[in-house]
N, C-alpha and C positions, 0 to 999 in steps of 0.2 A: 813340587809345590801343590798344595791342596786348595783349590779355589771353590770347593763345595759344589762341584758340578756333577758329581757321581750320580748315575742313573737318570740324567736328563737326556731328552731327545733334542739333537741339534741339527738343523739344516744349514749347510754352508753352500750358498749358491756360487756357481763358478768355481767349484772346488776340484775340477778334473785336472788342474795343473796349477803351477805357480803359487801365489800367495794363498789362494783358497785351499789348495791341497795342504799347505803347511798349517793353516788354521784348523782344518779337519783333523790332521794328525795330532795337534796339540790338544784339541777337545777330546779326542779319543783317549789320549794319555791321561786326561783328567777324569776318565770314567764315563764319558758321554756315549750314548748310542748315536753315532754320526750318520747323517744322510749326505752322501757325496752327490753333488748335482753337476750336470754339464749337458752339452748338446751332443757330445760324441760318446756313445756308450762304451766303446773299447777303452778310451782314456779314463773315463769315470770308473769303470770296473777295475782297471789297473791300480788306480789310487786306492779304491776300496780294498782290493786284495792286499796291497802293501800295508794297510792299517791293521787288518785282521778282524777279529770277532766284533760283533755288535755294530757292524757297518752295513748299510744298504745303499742302493743307487737310485736316483731319480733323474730321468732324462727328459729334457724339454727346453725349447727356446723361449726364454722369459720375455723376449721382446714382442711376442705375439700373445693375444688373449688365449688362443687355443693351447699354446705351449704352457703358459702359466697355469691354466686350468688343469692340464694333464699332470703337471708337477704337484699342484695342490691336492689333487685327488689321490695321487700315488703316495704322497707323504703323510697326509692326515695331520693330526695335531703335533705341534712341536713346542718345546719349552724355550728353545734358543733359536733365533734366526740371525745368521750373519749374511747380510746382503752384499756379497762380494761381486756379484755379476752386474754388469752395466757400467755406464759412464755418461759423462756429459758431452762426449764427442770432442773433436778437435776444432778449434777456432778461437776467435777473439773472445775475451771475457764477456763482452756485451751480448754475444749470441748464445752463450751457454745458459743464461738465466741465473747464473750465480753472481752475486754482487759482493765483492770483497768489502770487509768492514775495516775502515781506516780510522 
């Protein structure tokens, strides 16, 4: 499938495993230069190596200002951001800050 993404730079946060790694692989297959992100350099490098050319790695904990700044500095400008890292945490709906629309 051609989604018109060739030659775009894509950062996929939380892509050192799971769904994020799958997204990174699909974007690379569409011709994107993918940046694999994670907190574990070895896992992130393994995903990048499995994808092949045009892939680089950014390491940092996005839950901290210092980690987010390090990733932003390492990555530079991107055309596509997939914010796969993070979550609302576990607990009742009322404590997540998310209000379901009924």
